[in-house]
C-alpha positions as CSV (number, residue, x, y, z in Angstrom):
1,X,27.1,3.7,-26.6
2,X,28.5,0.8,-27.7
3,X,26.8,-2.6,-29.9
4,X,25.8,-5.2,-27.4
5,X,25.7,-3.3,-24.2
6,X,23.8,-3.8,-21.0
7,X,21.5,-2.2,-19.5
8,X,18.3,-1.7,-16.6
9,X,14.8,-1.3,-17.4
10,X,13.5,1.8,-15.6
11,X,10.2,2.1,-17.7
12,X,7.8,-0.4,-19.4
13,X,4.8,1.2,-21.4
14,X,4.1,-2.2,-23.5
15,X,5.5,-0.6,-26.7
16,X,8.7,1.5,-25.4
17,X,11.1,0.8,-22.8
18,X,13.3,3.2,-21.0
19,X,16.8,1.8,-20.4
20,X,19.8,3.1,-18.0
21,X,22.6,2.5,-19.6
22,X,26.2,3.6,-18.6
23,X,24.6,6.5,-17.3
24,X,22.4,7.5,-20.3
25,X,18.6,6.9,-21.0
26,X,18.1,5.4,-24.0
27,X,14.3,4.7,-25.5
28,X,14.4,1.3,-26.6
29,X,11.7,-1.2,-28.4
30,X,12.0,-5.0,-28.3
31,X,12.8,-7.3,-30.6
32,X,10.2,-9.3,-31.7
33,X,11.6,-12.7,-30.4
34,X,11.3,-12.2,-26.9
35,X,7.4,-11.9,-27.1
36,X,7.9,-15.9,-28.7
37,X,9.7,-17.6,-25.7
38,X,6.8,-19.9,-24.2
39,X,5.9,-17.4,-21.5
40,X,2.6,-16.7,-20.8
41,X,3.0,-13.2,-19.6
42,X,1.3,-10.0,-20.7
43,X,4.6,-8.6,-20.7
44,X,7.8,-9.9,-21.8
45,X,10.2,-7.2,-20.7
46,X,9.5,-5.5,-16.9
47,X,11.0,-2.8,-15.0
48,X,14.0,-3.9,-13.4
49,X,15.2,-6.2,-15.7
50,X,18.7,-6.0,-16.9
51,X,18.5,-6.0,-20.7
52,X,21.0,-6.4,-23.9
53,X,20.8,-3.8,-26.4
54,X,21.6,-3.7,-29.9
55,X,21.2,-1.5,-32.9
56,X,18.4,-1.7,-35.3
57,X,18.6,-0.7,-39.0
58,X,17.5,2.5,-38.6
59,X,19.9,3.5,-35.8
60,X,17.7,3.3,-33.0
61,X,17.8,0.7,-29.7
62,X,16.5,-2.8,-29.4
63,X,16.4,-4.8,-26.4
64,X,17.6,-8.2,-27.6
65,X,18.0,-10.4,-24.7
66,X,16.9,-10.2,-21.2
67,X,19.9,-11.7,-18.4
68,X,18.1,-14.2,-15.8
69,X,15.9,-12.9,-13.5
70,X,16.8,-13.4,-9.7
71,X,13.5,-13.2,-8.5
72,X,10.3,-11.6,-9.3
73,X,6.8,-10.3,-8.6
74,X,3.9,-11.6,-10.6
75,X,0.1,-11.8,-10.4
76,X,-2.8,-13.3,-12.5
77,X,-3.4,-10.7,-15.6
78,X,-6.7,-9.2,-15.3
79,X,-9.1,-11.7,-16.6
80,X,-7.1,-13.3,-18.3
81,X,-6.8,-16.8,-16.3
82,X,-3.8,-18.2,-18.1
83,X,-1.6,-15.4,-18.2
84,X,0.7,-13.6,-15.9
85,X,1.4,-9.9,-15.7
86,X,5.0,-9.5,-13.7
87,X,5.0,-6.0,-12.1
88,X,8.5,-5.6,-11.6
89,X,12.4,-7.7,-11.1
90,X,15.2,-7.9,-9.5
91,X,14.4,-5.9,-6.2
92,X,15.7,-6.3,-3.1
93,X,12.5,-5.1,-1.0
94,X,9.1,-4.7,-1.6
95,X,6.7,-2.1,0.7
96,X,2.8,-2.7,0.4
97,X,1.0,0.4,1.2
98,X,-2.5,-0.4,3.0
99,X,-5.1,1.9,4.2
100,X,-7.8,0.9,6.2
101,X,-9.8,3.8,5.0
102,X,-10.6,5.9,2.5
103,X,-10.3,3.6,0.6
104,X,-10.0,0.3,2.9
105,X,-7.6,-2.5,1.4
106,X,-9.1,-5.9,2.0
107,X,-6.9,-8.1,4.0
108,X,-7.3,-10.6,1.6
109,X,-5.6,-8.6,-1.1
110,X,-3.0,-7.9,1.7
111,X,-2.4,-11.8,2.1
112,X,-2.2,-12.7,-1.5
113,X,0.5,-9.8,-2.2
114,X,2.4,-11.4,1.2
115,X,2.1,-15.0,-0.3
116,X,3.8,-13.9,-3.5
117,X,6.2,-12.3,-2.2
118,X,7.0,-15.3,0.2
119,X,7.3,-17.7,-2.9
120,X,9.5,-15.5,-4.6
121,X,11.6,-14.4,-1.7
122,X,11.3,-11.0,-1.7
123,X,11.4,-9.3,1.5
124,X,8.2,-7.2,2.4
125,X,7.0,-4.6,5.0
126,X,3.8,-3.1,5.3
127,X,3.0,0.3,5.4
128,X,0.3,1.6,7.3
129,X,-1.0,4.9,5.3
130,X,-3.0,7.5,6.3
131,X,-2.3,6.7,9.7
132,X,-4.4,10.1,10.7
133,X,-7.3,9.0,9.3
134,X,-6.9,5.3,10.6
135,X,-6.3,6.3,14.3
136,X,-10.0,7.7,14.7
137,X,-10.3,3.4,14.8
138,X,-8.1,3.0,16.9
139,X,-9.1,-0.6,17.5
140,X,-8.6,-1.3,13.7
141,X,-5.2,0.3,13.9
142,X,-4.4,-2.1,16.4
143,X,-5.7,-5.5,15.0
144,X,-3.8,-4.4,11.8
145,X,-0.8,-5.0,13.9
146,X,-1.8,-7.9,15.7
147,X,-2.5,-10.0,12.7
148,X,0.5,-8.9,10.7
149,X,3.0,-8.5,13.4
150,X,2.1,-12.0,14.7
151,X,2.9,-13.0,11.2
152,X,6.2,-12.0,11.4
153,X,5.7,-9.1,9.3
154,X,7.0,-5.3,10.5
155,X,4.2,-2.8,10.3
156,X,5.0,1.2,10.0
157,X,2.5,3.8,10.6
158,X,3.1,6.5,7.9
159,X,1.4,9.8,7.0
160,X,2.6,11.5,4.0
161,X,0.6,14.7,4.5
162,X,1.8,14.7,8.2
163,X,5.2,13.4,7.7
164,X,4.7,10.7,10.1
165,X,6.9,7.4,9.3
166,X,8.4,9.3,6.5
167,X,11.9,9.2,7.7
168,X,11.8,5.1,8.5
169,X,10.6,4.7,4.9
170,X,13.4,6.9,4.0
171,X,15.9,4.6,5.8
172,X,14.1,1.2,4.2
173,X,15.0,2.6,0.7
174,X,18.8,3.4,1.4
175,X,20.8,1.8,-1.1
176,X,18.1,-0.7,-2.2
177,X,15.8,-1.5,-4.6
178,X,12.2,-1.0,-4.0
179,X,8.8,-1.9,-5.8
180,X,6.4,0.0,-4.2
181,X,2.7,-1.3,-4.4
182,X,-0.9,-1.4,-3.2
183,X,-4.7,-0.2,-4.3
184,X,-5.5,2.7,-6.2
185,X,-5.8,5.8,-3.6
186,X,-3.7,4.3,-0.9
187,X,-1.2,7.5,-1.9
188,X,1.9,5.7,-2.9
189,X,2.7,8.6,-4.9
190,X,2.1,11.1,-2.4
191,X,4.4,9.0,0.1
192,X,7.1,8.8,-2.7
193,X,7.1,12.7,-3.2
194,X,7.3,13.1,0.6
195,X,10.2,10.5,0.7
196,X,12.4,11.9,-2.5
197,X,10.3,15.7,-2.9
198,X,12.6,16.0,-6.1
199,X,10.8,13.4,-8.0
200,X,7.7,14.2,-10.1
201,X,5.2,11.7,-9.3
202,X,1.5,12.4,-10.2
203,X,-0.9,12.2,-7.1
204,X,-4.7,12.0,-7.4
205,X,-7.5,12.1,-5.4
206,X,-10.3,9.5,-4.0
207,X,-13.1,9.5,-6.0
208,X,-16.2,10.5,-3.5
209,X,-18.4,8.8,-5.5
210,X,-16.9,5.6,-5.0
211,X,-14.5,5.7,-2.4
212,X,-12.0,4.3,-4.5
213,X,-8.7,5.5,-5.7
214,X,-8.3,7.1,-9.0
215,X,-5.3,5.9,-11.1
216,X,-2.5,8.1,-11.5
217,X,0.8,6.3,-12.2
218,X,-0.2,4.7,-15.4
219,X,3.1,2.4,-16.2
220,X,5.5,0.9,-13.6
221,X,8.7,3.5,-13.7
222,X,12.1,2.9,-11.5
223,X,13.2,6.2,-10.3
224,X,16.9,6.7,-8.8
225,X,17.3,8.0,-5.2
226,X,19.3,10.7,-4.4
227,X,20.6,8.7,-1.0
228,X,21.3,5.9,-3.2
229,X,19.3,3.0,-4.3
230,X,15.8,2.9,-6.6
231,X,12.2,2.8,-5.9
232,X,9.4,1.4,-8.2
233,X,6.1,3.1,-8.1
234,X,3.8,1.0,-9.9
235,X,0.2,1.6,-10.8
236,X,-2.8,0.8,-8.6
237,X,-3.4,-2.7,-8.6
238,X,-7.6,-3.8,-8.2
239,X,-7.0,-7.2,-7.6
240,X,-4.0,-10.0,-7.0
241,X,-4.5,-13.4,-8.3
242,X,-1.9,-16.0,-7.5
243,X,0.1,-17.6,-10.1
244,X,1.7,-21.2,-10.1
245,X,1.2,-21.7,-6.4
246,X,-0.5,-25.3,-5.9
247,X,-2.5,-25.9,-3.3
248,X,-0.2,-28.2,-1.5
249,X,2.6,-25.4,-1.3
250,X,0.1,-22.8,-0.2
251,X,0.8,-23.1,3.3
252,X,4.4,-22.7,3.3
253,X,4.2,-19.1,2.2
254,X,1.9,-18.2,5.2
255,X,4.8,-18.1,7.9
256,X,2.9,-18.1,10.9
257,X,1.6,-21.8,9.4
258,X,5.2,-23.4,8.7
259,X,5.8,-23.7,12.8
260,X,2.8,-25.9,13.1
261,X,3.2,-28.1,9.7
262,X,5.2,-30.4,11.1
263,X,2.9,-31.0,13.9
264,X,0.2,-32.1,11.8
265,X,-1.3,-35.8,11.6
266,X,-1.1,-36.2,8.1
267,X,2.2,-34.9,6.2
268,X,-0.1,-34.0,2.9
269,X,-2.6,-32.0,5.6
270,X,-4.2,-29.2,3.6
271,X,-5.3,-27.5,6.9
272,X,-8.8,-27.6,6.1
273,X,-11.0,-30.5,7.1
274,X,-8.5,-33.3,8.1
275,X,-8.5,-34.5,11.9
276,X,-5.5,-33.6,13.8
277,X,-4.2,-30.8,11.9
278,X,-2.0,-28.6,14.2
279,X,-2.8,-25.3,12.1
280,X,-6.7,-25.6,12.6
281,X,-5.8,-26.2,16.6
282,X,-3.6,-23.1,16.3
283,X,-6.1,-21.0,14.9
284,X,-9.1,-22.1,17.9
285,X,-6.3,-21.2,20.4
286,X,-5.7,-17.9,18.8
287,X,-2.0,-18.3,17.5
288,X,-2.7,-17.8,14.2
289,X,-5.0,-15.1,13.5
290,X,-8.4,-15.9,12.1
291,X,-8.1,-12.9,9.3
292,X,-5.3,-14.8,8.1
293,X,-6.6,-18.3,7.9
294,X,-9.8,-17.1,6.3
295,X,-7.6,-15.6,3.4
296,X,-5.7,-19.2,3.2
297,X,-9.3,-21.1,2.7
298,X,-10.7,-18.5,0.5
299,X,-7.1,-18.7,-1.8
300,X,-7.6,-22.4,-1.8
301,X,-11.2,-22.5,-2.8
302,X,-11.2,-19.1,-5.4
303,X,-7.9,-20.0,-7.1
304,X,-8.8,-24.2,-7.7
305,X,-9.9,-23.1,-11.2
306,X,-7.1,-21.1,-12.4
307,X,-4.2,-23.6,-11.1
308,X,-5.5,-26.6,-13.2
């Protein structure tokens, strides 16, 4: 490989990076200066980044620069209110795997992820996984569809073990770079293995004592797909704190609220207490699902201390 070549980061462990360049996988470290660009991030180089490679004095490869990202998915780093953690960059779409049972995905987690996708202009589809289990509670399945389809999101029911929805997911992935995310234990790795049987991705069981998933994916990794495209498998995420989203713009990232914003009496309406708020009236009429509005209020309240 010639000096000064470019490649795409396929795996990031924090100390070593696997880069695909000109059809070959190269193990790289990052040049120290990349950590000093003023980005308050725990990970300066992420899966999906297009990077410049140079040789070091020992004949190995180092990442010397990062090309501008067209988008990325970011969250607040765990227990570090001032730092961010970028999950992946330069993606065409995101698939969020959600389970209603075993384990239960909190709707606020779903909504925080969706807000981030809206803010960074990443199209997102919800995969309602382990649907064979969820159908034992049909009212819960129906409610989930109602909440998110009324907000404008596509919901696909999948069961990796039964093969249901696998072909729909495979069609979605074709020719695109896709981020696959969700809580631990929702079956992301199992689903990837069903969609692309040749991939060797570890899967895990649910911890019976806590009914939470065990982490099976340690680092974010991008895998090429046989039919074209790439899928980025990520470690299970427990929480999803928002970064750099002001209170004033938060409602812009709830698509179902956008329709009503021009009708609010005040141009700077927070949609919490003001008279003449069209969003609150829409919630009362059932035109905006109350669980979504509840998430909006919680994000406004709980994230204020992080967004100073």
